[in-house]
C-alpha positions in Angstrom: -118.3 -7.2 45.2 -114.8 -7.0 44.0 -112.3 -9.9 44.1 -110.3 -8.2 46.9 -113.4 -7.8 49.1 -114.4 -11.4 48.6 -111.0 -12.6 49.5 -111.0 -10.4 52.6 -114.3 -11.9 53.7 -112.9 -15.4 53.1 -109.8 -14.4 55.0 -111.9 -13.5 58.1 -114.0 -16.7 57.9 -110.9 -19.0 57.9 -107.3 -18.8 58.8 -105.1 -16.4 56.8 -103.9 -17.9 53.6 -101.5 -15.3 52.3 -100.7 -17.3 49.2 -104.3 -17.1 48.1 -104.7 -13.5 49.1 -101.6 -12.5 47.1 -102.7 -14.6 44.1 -106.1 -12.9 44.1 -104.6 -9.4 44.2 -101.4 -9.6 42.2 -102.4 -12.0 39.4 -105.2 -9.8 38.0 -102.9 -6.8 38.0 -100.2 -8.8 36.3 -102.6 -10.0 33.6 -103.8 -6.5 32.9 -100.2 -5.3 32.7 -99.1 -8.1 30.3 -102.1 -7.3 28.0 -101.3 -3.6 28.0 -97.5 -3.8 28.1 -97.2 -4.1 24.3 -99.0 -0.8 23.8 -97.4 0.8 26.7 -93.9 0.1 25.3 -94.7 0.5 21.6 -96.5 3.9 21.7 -93.5 5.9 23.2 -91.2 4.0 20.9 -93.2 5.2 17.8 -92.8 8.8 18.9 -89.1 8.4 19.4 -88.4 7.2 15.9 -87.3 10.0 13.5 -88.0 9.7 9.9 
C-alpha cells in the first residue's frame, strides 16, 4: 500500500485534513527532487563546458 492510498483511506475515515494530505504527497516528491537535484543540474552543466 502506497502512502497516497493510505492517506486516502484515512481521509475517508475522518474529516478531510488537506494539510496532512498535501504533506503526504508533496513532501516525498520534494525530498526525492532535492536528493536528485544536484545530479540533475550538474550533469547538463558538465556537457556544456568546453575545454
